[in-house]
C-alpha positions in Angstrom: 117.5 69.3 111.0 118.3 69.5 114.7 116.2 71.7 116.9 118.0 73.1 119.9 115.9 73.9 122.9 117.4 76.4 125.4 116.8 75.0 128.8 116.3 77.6 131.6 117.8 76.9 134.9 115.5 76.8 138.0 116.5 79.2 140.6 116.3 78.2 144.2 116.2 80.9 147.0 116.5 80.1 150.6 115.0 82.3 153.4 118.3 84.1 153.7 118.4 84.7 149.9 114.9 86.1 150.1 115.9 88.4 152.8 118.7 89.7 150.9 116.5 90.4 148.0 113.6 92.4 149.4 113.0 94.8 152.4 109.9 96.4 153.9 109.9 99.3 151.5 110.1 97.0 148.6 107.5 94.9 150.1 105.1 97.9 150.6 105.6 99.1 147.0 105.0 95.5 145.6 101.9 95.0 147.7 100.6 98.5 146.6 101.1 97.6 142.9 99.3 94.3 143.5 96.4 95.8 145.2 96.1 98.4 142.4 96.3 95.7 139.6 93.5 93.7 141.4 91.3 96.8 141.8 91.6 97.7 138.1 90.9 94.2 137.1 94.4 93.5 135.9 95.0 90.6 138.2 93.5 87.1 138.4 93.1 85.6 141.7 91.0 82.4 142.1 89.2 81.6 145.2 91.2 80.1 148.0 90.8 76.5 149.1 91.7 74.9 152.4 93.0 71.5 153.4 92.1 71.2 157.1 94.1 69.0 159.3 91.9 68.7 162.4 94.2 66.4 164.2 96.7 69.3 164.4 94.3 72.2 164.5 96.0 73.4 161.3 95.6 73.9 157.6 97.3 73.9 154.3 96.3 76.6 151.7 97.4 76.9 148.1 97.2 80.3 146.6 97.8 81.4 143.1 97.6 84.7 141.2 98.4 86.3 137.8 99.4 90.0 137.7 99.3 91.3 134.3 101.3 94.6 134.6 104.1 92.6 136.2 103.7 89.5 133.8 104.1 87.3 136.9 102.4 84.1 138.0 103.0 83.1 141.6 101.8 80.1 143.5 102.1 80.0 147.2 101.6 76.9 149.4 100.8 78.2 152.9 100.6 76.2 156.2 99.2 77.3 159.5 99.9 74.9 162.4 99.4 76.5 165.8 101.2 73.8 167.7 104.4 74.0 166.0 106.3 76.4 168.2 105.6 74.5 171.4 105.9 70.9 170.0 108.4 71.1 167.2 110.2 74.3 167.5 109.0 75.5 164.2 107.1 78.7 163.0 103.3 78.5 163.2 103.1 79.9 159.7 105.4 78.5 156.7 105.2 78.9 153.0 106.8 78.0 149.7 106.5 80.0 146.6 106.9 79.0 143.0 107.1 81.5 140.2 106.0 80.5 136.7 106.7 82.0 133.3 103.3 83.3 132.1 104.4 82.7 128.2 105.4 79.2 128.6 104.1 77.9 131.8 107.7 77.0 132.8 108.7 77.2 136.4 111.4 80.0 137.0 112.1 79.9 140.7 111.3 78.0 143.9 111.6 80.1 147.1 111.1 80.1 150.7 107.8 82.1 151.3 107.8 82.4 155.0 109.5 85.7 155.4 107.6 87.0 152.1 104.3 86.1 153.9 105.4 88.1 156.9 106.4 91.2 155.0 103.4 91.0 152.7 100.9 90.8 155.7 102.6 93.6 157.6 102.8 95.7 154.3 99.2 95.2 153.5 98.1 96.4 157.0 100.4 99.4 156.9 98.8 100.4 153.5 95.4 100.0 154.9 96.3 102.0 158.0 97.7 104.7 155.7 94.3 105.2 154.0 91.9 104.3 157.0 93.5 105.3 160.2 94.0 108.8 161.7 97.0 110.5 159.8 98.4 111.6 163.3 98.5 107.9 164.5 101.5 107.5 166.9 100.5 104.9 169.3 100.3 101.1 168.4 99.0 98.3 170.4 100.1 94.9 169.2 98.8 91.4 170.3 101.2 88.7 169.5 104.9 88.8 169.9 105.7 86.5 166.9 107.0 86.9 163.5 103.7 88.7 162.4 103.8 91.0 165.3 107.4 92.0 164.4 106.7 92.4 160.6 103.6 94.6 161.4 105.5 96.9 163.5 108.4 97.3 161.0 105.8 98.1 158.2 104.0 100.6 160.5 107.2 102.3 161.5 108.0 102.8 157.7 104.6 104.4 157.4 104.1 106.5 160.5 106.1 108.6 163.0 105.4 106.4 165.9 105.9 107.6 169.5 104.9 104.5 171.5 104.2 100.9 171.0 102.5 98.5 173.5 103.1 94.7 173.1 100.9 92.0 174.7 101.4 88.3 174.5 100.4 85.1 176.5 104.1 84.5 177.1 105.5 87.2 179.1 109.1 86.1 178.2 108.1 86.5 174.5 106.6 89.8 175.3 109.8 91.1 176.9 111.9 89.8 174.3 109.9 91.4 171.6 110.0 94.8 173.5 113.7 94.6 173.9 114.6 93.6 170.3 112.2 95.9 168.6 113.3 98.8 170.8 116.9 98.2 169.9 116.3 97.4 166.1 114.0 100.3 165.4 114.8 102.8 168.1 111.2 103.0 169.4 109.6 103.1 172.8 108.3 99.6 173.0 106.4 98.8 176.3 105.7 95.3 177.6 102.2 95.7 179.1 100.6 93.8 181.9 97.0 93.5 180.7 95.4 93.7 177.2 93.6 96.8 178.2 96.8 98.7 178.6 97.7 97.6 175.0 94.4 99.0 173.6 93.6 102.1 175.8 94.6 105.4 174.0 96.1 103.5 171.0 95.5 104.9 167.5 96.2 101.5 165.8 95.6 98.1 167.2 97.1 94.9 165.6 95.9 91.3 166.7 98.2 88.6 165.3 97.7 85.6 167.5 96.1 82.2 167.7 93.9 83.0 170.5 90.8 80.9 171.0 88.9 83.6 172.9 88.6 87.6 172.6 91.5 89.5 173.7 90.0 92.9 172.8 86.8 94.0 174.2 84.1 96.2 172.6 84.0 98.7 175.3 87.7 99.4 175.0 87.3 100.7 171.5 87.6 104.5 170.9 86.4 106.6 168.1 88.9 106.7 165.2 90.8 103.6 166.3 92.0 101.5 163.6 92.0 97.7 164.2 93.7 95.0 162.0 92.8 91.5 162.8 95.3 89.2 161.1 95.3 86.1 163.4 92.6 83.9 164.7 88.9 84.5 164.2 88.4 84.6 168.0 90.9 87.4 168.9 88.3 90.1 169.1 84.7 90.2 170.2 82.5 89.8 167.2 80.4 92.9 168.2 83.4 95.0 167.4 83.1 93.9 163.6 
């Protein structure tokens, strides 16, 4: 007797392939489902571990989760190397994702995870803002004119009727480019500010997505009802704010 084994083809998805498969609306729905599954005890997410690379001030972090309602196992290898843009012309954050069949343990797909990471993080913040910020939120201050700053604005624009966005970055060139590009793509009023205070004062939502090694947001600037999402370095905001 000859046993025939059906071999599954391993799917490879580039960054462009991934972008063609999912948009911000899909990301928000997927993240919402994942958060609900975790909250109801229907997802397994082990503790994260870090491989620190002190020489480069960076780290590599493998992350894995099983979501029962979706019957999905995903493993992401995530890296954070803050010197990449300046030294190598590469993103600070990069990622690779492997999907695994939960019935057999067989790898199903290998895909670029950098764009998904940006979408997922922005989507998570937007969902949190939906439930924790003022319902009438219209003004957003963003620190960091990189990929995360963009993905957060895209997600927040999906969730709120934004009136004004202020962008602040250590690079004035990057700041101005962000304002021009996001104004054009989203049709929003995006203002390139001169000082960090201008980004925060009067804002309903404040996003910090930088690699800063000192506080950019001061405690005395914070107003009642303001929603703050700190998604970058630990030093971005004064500890007293937390």
